[in-house]
N, C-alpha and C positions, 0 to 999 in steps of 0.2 A: 321512773323517779318523775314526781309531779313537778312544775316549774315549783309551786309551794312548799312541796316537800325539798326542792333544790335550796330556796332561799332559807327554807326555817331550819337546815343542814348545820350550816357553820355559829348558829345561835349562840350555843357555847363557846363555841371557839372565840370568836367575836369581843362577847362581855367579858371573859375572863382576861381578855388583851386590855378593852377598855376601861372596865370595872367603875369604881366610882366616878370618875372627873368627866369620861366619855358622856356615859349617863347623864351626869347634871347640865353636861354643856348641850347634849340632845333633846333634852327634856325642854333647857331653856328658852332653846331656838324656837321648838317645836311650840311652846307656849307663846312666845314673843310672835310668830307669826301669825298663827290662830287668832290670838288678840286683835292684832292689827287689823287681818282681812273680814274680823266681824266686825269690828267697829265702822271701817268702810264700808261693808256691808248693811248697817243699821243706817248708816248715812247717806247711801245711795236708797233704800226703800225709803225715806222721809221725804224722795224728791218720783216715785213711783205714783203717780197718778190715775195713770188710765191703761187700756191694754196695749198700747204702745208701748209704753215706758216699761211695761213689764215683758213684752215678747223683744222689744226688740231698742231697748234701752232709748226710746224718744229717737230714734234717726239723728242720735247729735253727736256720735263718733267722730271724731277723723278721719282720714286713711293711713294716718301712720298710728292713731292709737287703735286703731282697729285691725292692722297688720300685726301691732305688739300680742293683742289679745287672740288673732288667730295665733298667732306663734308658741302662744302659750295652752291655749288649746292643742296644739298637734304636737308638741314635742312634750309626750308622756313619758311616765317611766319607762315604759318598753322603749324609748328612742336614749333616754340616759344612760339607764342600766343595762338594757339588752344591747345596743349596737356595741358599745362598750367592751364587756366581753364576748361578744361575737369578732370582733376584729381580733382582738386580744388572746383569743383561740384558733382562729381561723384564717387570718392573716388578711391578704386582697380578698377574699369569697365573703369574709365580715363586712368588710367593707360597701361590698355591694350593697347592702340595706340601707345604707345611707344615700349613696345614689337613688334609690328606688325611690326612695321617701322624698326626695325634693324634686326628681322630675314629676314626680306627679301632682307638684302645682301647676305644672305647664298646662295641664289638662282642664284644671281649675280655672288656671289665668283666660286661657285662649277658649272654652266650651263654656263655662258655667258661669261665669261671678256677676257678670255684668248682663246679662241677659235674666238672670236668676233674680238678682235686685231688680229689674225694669218690669220685670212680669210678675212677680208673688208680692205677696204682703209681711207673711211673718212664717208660713212652713213651703216644705215641698207641696203639701196637696194643694195650695195657691195656685201654684203656675197649673198641676193638670190639671185644675179644675174649671180654669179661663175658660177651657174650650171643649170640654167634655161634660158628661154627666158628674154630678157634684156627689152624691150620697157612694156609689161605687170608689170611684177613685179617690175619695177621703180617704174614705175604709182602707183601703187597698194599700193607702201611703202611709195611713196612721198608724197600720198592725204596721209593719214595715219598719218606719221609723222608730217605733217603740221595741221592736224585735232585734234591731241593730244596735241601739241602743243601748238594752239588758245586757248584752251577750259581752258588750264593750265596758261598760259600768262594773260587771258582774268582775271582770279580768282584774280590774283598777282595784276594786274591794279586795279581792282575796289579795291582791299582788301589797293592797297597803298594810294590812295583817299582819303579810309574811316579813314584809321587810319593815315593819315597828317592832316585831317580837325579835328579829334577828338581832338589830341594831340594840335594843334596852336589855339583850338577854331572857326572855319570855320564852318559857318553855311548851308550857304546859297551853292545852286548849281550850281551857276558859277564858285563858288572858289573850291568849290570840284572838278569840271571839267577841272579846270586851273591846279589844282595838278598833275590829270591825264596825261595833256598834259605834263608838263615838266616832269612826272616817263618816258611817253614813246619817247621825244626826248632826253632822256641823256641814255637810253637802245642804241637806235639805234645809238647814237655816239659811245656806246662803242664797238659796233658791228662792225660798217661800216669803224669807224677807225683804233682798235685795232684787230678785228679778234678774232681769239681763245686766243693767245697769249693776247691780252690784257684782255679778257674776264676771263682767267684763274688766270692772276693775282688779277681781281678785285676778285672771288670767292675766292683764297687765304686772302685777305684783310679781307672779310668779314667773313671768319670761325674764323680767328684769335682774331676778335673785339666777334663775336658771343659767342665762347669758352669764353673769357676774361669776358665777363660784365655777363656770369652767373654763371662762378665761385665766383667772390664778389659777388652775392645775395646768391651763397649757403653758402658759408662759412659766410655771416652774419646772415643768416637764422639758420645755426647749432650755431654758437656761442650763438645765443639767447638762445638755448634751450641748451647750453653746450655741446654742440658736439653729443648731446645724442638721435639715432634715435627714439629708443622707445619714449623718450618725446614728439617729436616733433610728430609723429604718434597718439600718444595717446591725445592731445593737438588738433592735426585736428580733430578728432573723435568725442571729447567732444562739441568741438568750431560750428563741421558742424552742432548739433541736431540731426542724423541721429545713432550715440553710436558706438558699434562694427560694424556694417553691413555696415560703411562707408570703412572699411579695408577689407570689404567680398566682394566675388563676388556677383554679380545680382542685384546692386542698380540700375542700369539704365537699361542694357541688359536681366534681367530677368525678368522683368515687365511680359512680354506674349510671347505668342510662336514665333510671327510675330517679336518679337525684338531681339528673338534670333538667328531666323533665319537672320535676315537681317545683326546683327553683323559679324556673320558667313560670309556672302556676302560679306562685308565691308572689312573683315579682308583675304578674298583670293584675294578678287581685290587689298588691300593694299602689300599684301606678293609678289604676283604674277606679280603685273604692273608694279613695281620699277623695274625689270631685263628688262620692254619693253619701259621705258620712253625716247623717242628720246635724252632728252641732259643728260641723262645720260649715254647714249652707246654710245654718240659721245666722250667721257671723255676717253676711253679704246685708241682711235686714236693717242692721245697725247704725248703717252709715246714710247720709242724707240725699247722697244722688249716685249714678250708676259710674261716674267717673270717680268717686270716693273709693267704691269697692273696685273698681282696676287696682287703683292707688293703693287701697290694703293689703292686695295679694302681693304687686310687685314689693310692697315694704317687708311681706311675712316671707316671701321667694329670699329677699337679701337677707334676713334677720335667720332663717330656718338655715338656708346655706353655709351663713358663719357658722351657726352650731355645728354643723355637721362636717364642717370642714375641719372643727375644733374636736370631733369624735378622734381623729388621726393620730392626737394626741394624746386620748385616752386609753384608745384599746392598742396601739401600737407602743403609747408609754409604759402600759402594765405587761406588755410581752416584752418589753425590755427591761424594765427594774422589778419584776418580779417572775419568780418558776413558776410555767404551767404547773407546775404542784400546787403550788401555793394556791394558786387561782382554782383549780379543779378542786382540791381539800377543800375550800371554802366553801364553794358551788360549782356544782359538775358541769353546769351551761353558763358559766362565767360571769354571771348576773351581778359580782358581788367585787367584779376587778375594778371600777371606778371608786367604790368606797374604800378598799384595800390601796389604791394605785396615791389616793389623797392622803393618806395613814404614811405611809411609804415615804413619798414626795415631800410629806410635812417633818419627817424626822424619826419615821418610826412607829412601833406600837406603845414604849416606852415615855416618847417624846412629849411636851408639852404641844409643839406646834403639829404633830401626826392628829394628839386629839382632837382640835380645834380644825383642823380639815377636815376630818371624820367627822367632826360634830357638824360641820355646815354641809357637806355633800349628803350628810344626810337628812340634814331640814332642808335641804333645796328637793332633794327626792320624795319627800313626805308633802313640800308645798304643790311639784310636781302631782304629783295623783290624787292632792283634793282640788284642786285647779280643775283636773280635766274631770274629775266627777260630777262636781257640780255643773258645768257645760255640757255633759249628756244627761244628767237630770232637766235641766232646763230644756233641752230640744225634746226627749220625750215626753216630759210632761206639758209642752206647749203643743204637740200634737196630737195630744190626748184632749185637750180642753177645746182647741180652736178647731179641728179638724174633725173627730168622732162625736164630740158632746155639744158643740155648738152649730156644726153643720151638716152634722147625721142624727143624731140625737132627738137636737133641738130644732132641725131643720132652719137654721137661720134666723130663729126666733131669740137666741139669747141677748142678752145685755154684755154691753164691755164688762163689767161689773162681775156679773155672773161667769164670763170667760175666765176672767183672772182668778175669781175663788175656786172652779173648778180644776182651773190650773196649779193650783196653792196644794188643793188638797190631793190632786193626781200626783203630785212632787214628794208630798207627804209616803204616797201609798206605792210606789215604786220607790222610792229611798227604801222602805219597808221589806218588799219585794226583793231588792239588790243585799239587804243586812242579810234577809235570811238564807239567800241563796247564797251568798259569799261564806257563810257560817259551812252551807251544806255543801260547797262544794270547796272546802277547804285543803282536801285532799287529792280534787282533779289536777288535770295537767290544764291549766288557764291559756295557756300558749294556743290550745286548739279554738277557744272562745276568742281571742283577738283576731285569728286566722279566719274565723267563721263570720266576724263583724265585717269584715274589708270585701268578703267574698258576697256577701249578701247586698251590703251596696254598690258592691262593681256589677252584682248580677242582676238585681230587680230596681235598685232607683237610678243608675246611671243610664239606661239603655231608655228607661222610662222619658226620663229629664229630658234625653237630647233628641230625643222622637216628637216629644211634643214641642220642645223648640224649634226643630229644622223640619219634620216632614209632614208635610201637608195632609195627607192619605192615613195618618196615624189616627187611630178610633179610640173610643173608652175599651172596647172590645183588646184591641192590643195591647194598653196599658194594664189592663188585668191580666190579662195574660203573661205580660214581661213582669209584672212584680210578682205575683203570687207564682208565677214559673221558675223567676230566678231564684225567690225563697226558697219553695219546696225542695226545688232539685240540690241547692247548696247543702242546706241543712240535711238531706235525705246521702248525698255523697259524703259529707265528712263523721255522719254516723257509722258509714260502712268501711271508715278509712283508718287507719293504724293511730288514727288521734283518738278514738273511741277503746279498738280493742286491737287485740294480737303480737303487741310489743309492752318491753317493758316501761316504756314510757306514756303509756296508752292509759286514757279514763279508768278500765277496767283490764287492767293486764292478767287476768285470770281467765277472759273468755277471748274469744276469736271466730267473729264472723266479718272479718274486713276482707271483701273482695276489692273495694276500690284501692287500688296501690299508693295513691298522692296522696298528701296529708294534706294540699290546699286544692278545693274544689276549683279554683278560677276558671282554668284550664277549658272546663266544661261546661259548668253553670255560668259563667259570663256571656261566651256564645247562643248560648241556649235563651240567655234573655233577651238578647239582642231578634234571635232568629224566631223566638216566639212571638213576640213584641210585633215583628213584621209580619209574621203568619195571621195572626190574631186580628190585622187592620186590615188586611188582604181577604178574609174569608168573612168577614163582618160588613153589613151595608154600611151606607156612610152616615155616622148619627150626629152629622151634624157640626162634628170635632174639625173638617176644613172648612173650605169656604169665605163667608165672611169671618167667622170666630179665628180663624186659623190667619188671615189677612190684620184682624185686629191684634193678635197676639205679636206676628210679626214686626206689625210699625215699633210696638211696645216696646218688645225686647230690644229691640235696635236702636231706637231714638229715646226710651226713656218716656214717649210722648204718655200721659196719663196713668204715669207709676204713681206709687204711694210715696 
């Protein structure tokens, strides 16, 4: 069963429980959030005067503000709903996702944030083009950025349609498609009207809502167990039916050798892919200095760390207070564990408290999706306008006004593509698309960035081999994996040409991306990427001298 089908399966059940009051509360909160954020977007749009404002918010955000926005960009619906469900069903093994997502920020802090802020201007392509041939590397960086963003964006769009359909009791395909269209239109408005300023403020609002909602549920769960973590974990283990093994490693990923290797592959992709995600990378350009970029990552680590610690209450609370059958009957993958927990902890399906908390958590989840899709759309449209249009097609002769216009037009086009694919992919396994986005980012973007910043011998050929090699290998391996065919949960369950046993290609494609970048640089002539240009980049990336 696909993730979308899993999400949509309990729609009738929750709708029947929620009936009128739930829907009224949910629609009201949705409407209030959308109205407020659109107002903020219009306000920010009036203050967007040039390309720096549109792409980087005028570089006016403080380290704390950007850290809050990064948190909003990073804590997607997958984090909020998926991790809670994974813990509720798999215990300790589910919590490993939280650890992986958090540890990933150390790579971004130690290796990427400060050098990227000093070296680039608006996109990842700026860093690569500094010491290499502009047109080929910008083309490769633009293609990679757009592909990663669209796969990630597609998953969010489909998830939005399924989530809102679930909570509002919409069962027909036409209704779900209308929700996808609505999310796409709002997303396009955020980007075209507000640019980076508007998107950043939306991210900050969303982060506050998400943290606030999670704190409320966490406090109520711990209150239920007299603020005793041991009591909570013990009740979760007992109620899970798995006993002590629920709190020990191996319940999900220790089943077979393949499952262990698959988890290792997924973990590598998550940890390394985060530092290569386009919508995360562009956030480092919104602050005035590299010091502020470093501070923003520190704030992000703190905020995200607190959130992932609270997933203990969300996941283990659901395991303790809800039966496993209740969770899996509602959603086979556990994706509705957090909303069901909110309803239960508020007093149950028939109580006003349960209705209010369910509506609040539902609105927070919807806000999460809207904010993330806006960030992804801005990242891909910025890369198209700045890398492909201005520097490849127009060969650097485009004015700032033309660039911003191209970015807005491309946002509309990319939004339209996302809407169309979101409707088309309504029955597909979007979990594979998210994994592919992380794998591509880790296989293509991160090796190229690190080599460009820290290896003098790296050349244009090495960059092209690394980006295209990582991109092609990850896509091909996923295509021939159980994500696409061979299992009931595959995109095409009736077909079977899956010769690659792992669901995530990271274990193969990430080392291959690094290897191809190294080999490509060694077999090519020194194309001017080293020497004086590398020395300039090294000084600039480490000190900030000459940074925008």
